[in-house]
N, C-alpha and C positions, 0 to 999 in steps of 0.2 A: 901135631897129634899128641894128645895127653895120655900118658900111661898111668895106671893105677899103682901107687907105690906105698909100701908099708915102711914106716920109720919105727924101728924098735929101739926103745930106750930102757936099758936096764937101770934099775934104781933101788936103793936101799937107804931108808931113813933120810930122804931128800926133800922133805916137806918145805923146808926153807928156800929150796932152789928150783923145784920142779915147774912152778908157775912161769919163771923167767926162761927156763929151758923151752918149754912148750910154746910160749909166745914168740921167742926167737926162731923157732922152727916155722911158726905160721908166717912170720915176717919174710923169712928167707925163701920158703917153698910154697907160699900161698897161692901162687899162680899155677901150680900143678895139682892134679887130682892125687892127694896123698892122705893116708890115715896114720895116726900115731897110736903106737901100742906101748904103754909103760908097763914093763914086767917088774912088779914089785917084789923084790927078793926078801920077803919076811920082814918088812918094815915094822917098826914100833911106833912109828908116828903116823901122820895123816897124809902120807904120800899118795895112797890110793884115792882117797877122797878128793884131794886137791886136783889130782890128774883127771878124775871124772868130771869135776866141776869145770875143767878147762876144755872139755870136749874130747879127751883121749879115751881110747879103749884101755882097759886094764886087766892084766893077768896077774894074779897074786899067788906067790908061793907061800905056803904055811911054814916051811923050813928053808932056811937059806941054802942055796945051791951055788952061789957065785955067778960071776959075770958070764962065764962060758955056758952054763946051763940056762941062764936067763935068755941069752941070745938064741940058743938052740930051741927052746921052748917058744920063743917069739916066732921063729921061723915055722915051726910046727903049727902054731896057732894061725899063722897067716896062710899056710897051705890049706888048712881045713876051712877057712873062710872063703 
């Protein structure tokens, strides 16, 4: 039985790395029903756009709140969906 899983990825200014992270998640967890959410913590680069282009959902913070707030906001987003 497959369960729906949300993988929350806090990120800030990770445009150089986010594609590799997302493709690694797809390779490792591709057999389960999972969604990825990149919580962009006020990045100044293309982290959000690259994440969207890789099929991830994106929640963008306008002001940096750090890793803990990003994870909490990711859980709240997941509950609402």
